[in-house]
C-alpha positions in Angstrom: 65.4 -49.5 5.3 62.7 -47.8 3.3 62.1 -48.3 -0.5 63.3 -44.7 -1.0 66.6 -45.6 0.8 67.1 -48.7 -1.4 66.0 -47.4 -4.8 66.3 -43.6 -4.9 69.2 -41.7 -6.4 72.3 -42.8 -8.2 75.4 -44.8 -7.5 78.7 -45.6 -9.2 78.1 -48.0 -12.1 78.2 -51.6 -10.8 81.0 -53.7 -12.4 78.4 -56.1 -14.1 76.6 -53.1 -15.6 79.6 -51.1 -16.9 79.5 -49.8 -20.4 82.1 -48.4 -22.8 81.8 -44.7 -21.9 84.1 -43.6 -24.7 82.0 -45.3 -27.3 78.8 -43.9 -25.8 80.2 -40.4 -25.8 81.3 -40.7 -29.5 77.8 -42.1 -30.4 76.1 -39.2 -28.6 78.2 -36.6 -30.4 76.9 -38.0 -33.6 73.2 -38.7 -32.7 72.2 -36.4 -29.8 71.6 -32.8 -31.0 73.3 -30.3 -28.7 75.5 -32.9 -26.9 78.8 -31.6 -25.6 81.0 -33.5 -23.3 82.8 -34.4 -21.1 80.4 -37.1 -20.0 79.9 -38.5 -16.5 78.0 -41.8 -16.1 76.2 -43.0 -13.0 73.7 -45.8 -12.4 70.2 -45.3 -10.9 69.6 -47.4 -7.9 66.0 -48.3 -8.8 64.8 -50.5 -11.6 64.2 -54.3 -11.8 64.2 -54.6 -15.6 66.1 -52.3 -17.9 69.3 -50.9 -16.4 69.1 -47.1 -16.3 71.9 -44.6 -16.1 72.2 -40.9 -15.5 74.5 -39.1 -18.0 75.8 -35.7 -16.9 77.5 -33.1 -19.1 78.4 -29.5 -18.2 75.3 -28.2 -20.0 72.7 -30.9 -19.7 71.7 -34.2 -17.9 70.3 -37.2 -19.8 69.0 -40.6 -18.9 70.0 -43.8 -20.7 67.9 -47.0 -20.6 69.3 -50.2 -22.1 68.4 -53.9 -22.5 70.0 -56.2 -19.9 73.1 -58.1 -21.1 72.7 -61.9 -21.5 69.9 -64.2 -22.6 66.4 -62.5 -22.2 62.9 -63.8 -22.1 61.0 -63.5 -25.4 59.4 -60.0 -26.0 60.8 -58.5 -22.8 63.0 -55.4 -22.5 61.8 -53.8 -25.8 63.6 -50.5 -25.5 62.7 -49.7 -29.1 59.0 -49.8 -28.2 59.6 -47.6 -25.2 61.4 -45.0 -27.4 58.6 -45.1 -29.9 55.8 -44.5 -27.5 57.6 -41.8 -25.6 58.3 -40.0 -28.9 54.6 -40.2 -29.9 53.3 -39.0 -26.5 55.8 -36.2 -26.3 54.5 -35.0 -29.6 51.0 -35.0 -28.1 52.1 -32.8 -25.2 51.8 -35.6 -22.7 54.2 -35.4 -19.7 57.1 -37.8 -20.7 60.8 -37.1 -21.0 62.0 -35.7 -24.3 63.4 -38.6 -26.3 66.7 -37.9 -28.1 67.9 -41.0 -29.9 67.7 -44.8 -30.1 70.6 -47.1 -30.7 69.9 -50.7 -31.8 73.5 -51.5 -32.5 74.8 -53.7 -29.6 78.4 -52.9 -30.6 78.2 -49.5 -29.0 77.7 -50.4 -25.3 76.8 -54.1 -25.5 73.0 -53.8 -25.8 70.3 -51.7 -27.5 69.5 -48.5 -25.6 67.9 -45.0 -25.9 68.7 -41.6 -24.5 66.1 -39.1 -23.2 66.2 -36.0 -21.1 66.5 -36.1 -17.3 63.4 -34.5 -15.8 63.7 -32.6 -12.6 61.2 -33.3 -9.8 60.4 -35.7 -6.9 59.9 -39.4 -7.1 57.9 -40.9 -4.2 58.2 -44.5 -3.1 56.0 -44.5 0.0 52.3 -44.3 -0.7 51.7 -42.4 2.5 53.8 -39.5 1.1 55.7 -38.8 4.4 57.0 -35.2 4.6 54.0 -33.7 2.7 51.0 -32.0 4.3 47.5 -33.3 3.7 46.7 -30.8 1.1 49.9 -31.6 -0.8 49.1 -35.4 -0.6 45.7 -34.8 -2.1 47.1 -32.8 -4.9 49.6 -35.5 -5.7 47.0 -38.2 -5.9 44.6 -36.1 -7.8 47.4 -35.2 -10.3 48.3 -38.9 -10.6 44.8 -39.9 -11.4 44.1 -37.0 -13.8 47.3 -37.7 -15.7 46.2 -41.4 -16.2 42.8 -40.3 -17.5 44.6 -37.8 -19.8 46.7 -40.7 -21.2 43.6 -42.8 -21.9 42.0 -39.9 -23.8 44.8 -39.7 -26.3 43.8 -40.6 -29.9 46.2 -43.5 -30.6 45.7 -43.1 -34.4 46.4 -39.4 -34.4 49.5 -40.0 -32.2 50.8 -42.5 -34.8 50.2 -45.5 -32.5 47.3 -47.2 -34.3 49.5 -50.4 -34.7 51.1 -50.3 -31.3 49.0 -53.2 -30.0 47.3 -56.3 -31.4 43.5 -56.5 -32.0 41.2 -58.6 -29.8 40.5 -58.7 -26.1 43.4 -57.1 -24.3 43.0 -59.1 -21.1 42.8 -62.5 -22.9 46.1 -61.6 -24.6 47.7 -60.5 -21.4 46.7 -63.6 -19.4 48.1 -65.7 -22.2 51.3 -63.6 -22.3 52.0 -63.6 -18.6 51.2 -67.3 -18.4 53.9 -67.9 -21.0 56.3 -65.5 -19.3 55.8 -67.3 -16.0 56.3 -70.7 -17.5 59.5 -69.5 -19.2 60.9 -68.4 -15.8 59.2 -71.0 -13.6 61.3 -72.4 -10.8 59.1 -74.9 -8.8 55.3 -75.4 -8.7 53.1 -72.8 -6.9 49.5 -74.1 -6.5 48.0 -70.6 -6.3 49.6 -69.8 -9.6 48.3 -73.0 -11.2 44.8 -72.2 -10.0 45.1 -68.7 -11.5 46.3 -70.0 -14.8 43.3 -72.3 -15.0 40.7 -69.8 -13.8 41.6 -66.3 -15.2 41.0 -67.2 -18.9 37.5 -68.5 -18.1 36.4 -65.2 -16.6 38.0 -62.6 -18.9 35.7 -59.5 -18.7 34.4 -57.7 -21.8 36.8 -55.0 -23.0 35.9 -51.5 -21.8 37.6 -49.7 -24.7 41.0 -49.4 -26.4 43.7 -46.8 -25.8 47.3 -46.4 -25.0 47.9 -48.1 -21.6 51.1 -47.6 -19.6 51.2 -51.1 -18.1 53.0 -50.2 -14.9 51.3 -46.9 -13.8 52.2 -46.5 -10.2 53.5 -43.8 -7.8 57.2 -44.4 -8.2 57.1 -44.3 -12.0 56.1 -40.7 -11.9 58.1 -37.5 -11.4 56.2 -34.8 -9.5 56.5 -31.1 -9.6 56.4 -29.1 -6.3 52.7 -28.3 -6.8 51.8 -32.0 -7.1 51.4 -32.0 -10.8 53.0 -34.9 -12.9 56.1 -33.6 -14.7 56.9 -37.0 -16.4 55.6 -40.6 -16.6 58.5 -43.1 -16.7 59.1 -46.7 -17.6 57.0 -47.5 -20.7 58.3 -51.0 -21.2 54.9 -52.7 -20.7 52.9 -50.2 -22.7 50.6 -51.2 -25.5 47.1 -50.6 -26.8 44.6 -52.1 -24.4 41.8 -51.7 -21.9 42.0 -48.5 -19.8 40.7 -50.4 -16.8 44.0 -52.4 -16.8 45.9 -49.3 -15.9 43.4 -47.9 -13.4 42.7 -51.2 -11.6 46.5 -51.6 -11.3 46.8 -48.2 -9.8 43.9 -48.9 -7.5 45.8 -51.9 -6.1 47.5 -49.3 -3.9 44.3 -49.1 -1.9 43.8 -52.9 -1.8 47.3 -53.8 -0.5 48.5 -53.2 3.1 50.7 -50.3 3.9 54.3 -51.5 4.3 56.4 -48.6 3.3 55.8 -49.2 -0.4 52.8 -47.9 -2.3 50.2 -49.8 -0.4 47.6 -47.8 1.6 45.6 -50.5 3.4 45.1 -49.8 7.1 46.1 -46.1 6.9 43.9 -43.2 8.1 43.5 -41.8 4.6 41.2 -38.9 5.7 43.8 -37.7 8.3 46.5 -38.0 5.7 44.6 -36.1 3.0 44.8 -39.1 0.6 41.6 -39.9 -1.4 39.8 -43.0 -0.3 39.4 -45.8 -2.8 35.9 -44.6 -3.6 37.1 -41.1 -4.0 39.9 -42.2 -6.3 37.3 -44.1 -8.4 35.2 -40.9 -8.5 38.1 -38.8 -9.5 39.0 -41.1 -12.4 35.4 -41.5 -13.5 35.0 -37.7 -13.6 38.2 -37.2 -15.5 37.4 -39.9 -18.0 33.7 -39.2 -18.4 32.6 -42.5 -16.9 29.5 -43.1 -14.8 30.9 -46.0 -12.8 33.2 -49.0 -12.9 32.5 -52.8 -12.9 33.4 -55.0 -10.0 37.1 -55.0 -9.8 38.0 -58.3 -8.1 38.8 -60.1 -11.3 41.0 -57.2 -12.4 42.8 -57.2 -9.0 43.5 -61.0 -9.3 44.8 -60.4 -12.9 47.1 -57.6 -11.9 48.7 -59.5 -9.1 49.0 -62.6 -11.4 50.8 -60.4 -13.9 53.1 -59.0 -11.1 53.9 -62.6 -10.2 54.9 -63.2 -13.8 57.1 -60.1 -13.8 58.8 -60.9 -10.5 59.4 -64.5 -11.6 61.2 -63.1 -14.6 63.2 -61.0 -12.2 64.1 -64.1 -10.2 65.2 -65.9 -13.4 67.5 -63.0 -14.3 68.9 -62.9 -10.8 69.6 -66.6 -11.0 71.3 -66.0 -14.3 73.3 -63.1 -12.9 71.9 -60.4 -15.2 69.2 -58.8 -13.1 69.2 -54.9 -13.2 69.1 -54.5 -9.4 71.1 -56.2 -6.7 67.8 -56.4 -4.8 66.2 -58.6 -7.4 66.3 -61.7 -5.3 64.4 -60.0 -2.5 61.8 -58.8 -4.9 61.4 -62.2 -6.4 60.9 -63.7 -2.9 57.5 -61.9 -2.9 56.1 -64.2 -5.5 54.4 -66.8 -3.3 52.7 -64.1 -1.1 51.5 -62.2 -4.2 50.2 -65.4 -5.8 48.2 -66.1 -2.6 46.8 -62.6 -2.6 45.8 -62.9 -6.3 44.0 -66.1 -5.6 42.2 -64.4 -2.7 40.8 -61.8 -5.1 39.9 -64.6 -7.5 37.8 -66.3 -4.8 36.1 -63.0 -4.1 35.3 -62.9 -7.8 33.6 -66.3 -7.7 36.5 -68.8 -8.3 
């Protein structure tokens, strides 16, 4: 079964994720301009973090994202931050869904949530983009890279986001954060993770600049228009102010990881598929962001995989506690040892 089969589309709301639809409808009547019921609620299949719902009315469709129920890791699932950054970027003309309203009162549906518009378009889970022709594949990848460069060019102060992140070296803060998140969700000792925790802080690269970074910029967090343009960037939970190379090196991991029906492109004939090679992707980003070149990326790749280990370890902890957003959370968490080994492999290439 492909990623698209598992995660695409909607389903009836799972019993453990049910919300009080009558209370939600009453809240929307008061807080969402133009809302008119009746309301139909379904749950999106995808998502490992914040449960996400499709809300349909006769005139309009909406999307609701909420915090998970139950005990949560510190600083995780900050839907208020997601709502803030989406609102700011929407005001700058960046492709995000229109935000409607934020509710921080858990009495409405049991957890804080926000409502935004439902954007039409295609979400792709397989990096090979099956079903598209080579020219269309190239347009999709070029659009994805150009949109990331456009994000990094936004003036955070002008957008009202000057205080959206803490000062200091972004990567040093992130390594510390994900070490703490991993420790909070740790379930048994993994030697590769222990090595990374010891080595990554010693080799933190000099920051390349500061801008709004998405934090999880990848193929399946984008909605594409038929011409390959990006209609909306989704899932801003990990966004902050940071180093633009954090986002781009994370996206570039697609080219470093083996093709397995997910986003990885390793081993595919990219020229035949019409997909830019890794060097071409770097050139596209450098051109769009007015850069001459990029530093060696092996440290960045090790860091990105380490961060993913921290995220998935949190998924595992939520699955064990019974409040993970997806029924596939346990399978996702099982990837942790393999990802940790791959991260240490990049660290060795970087001189560890």
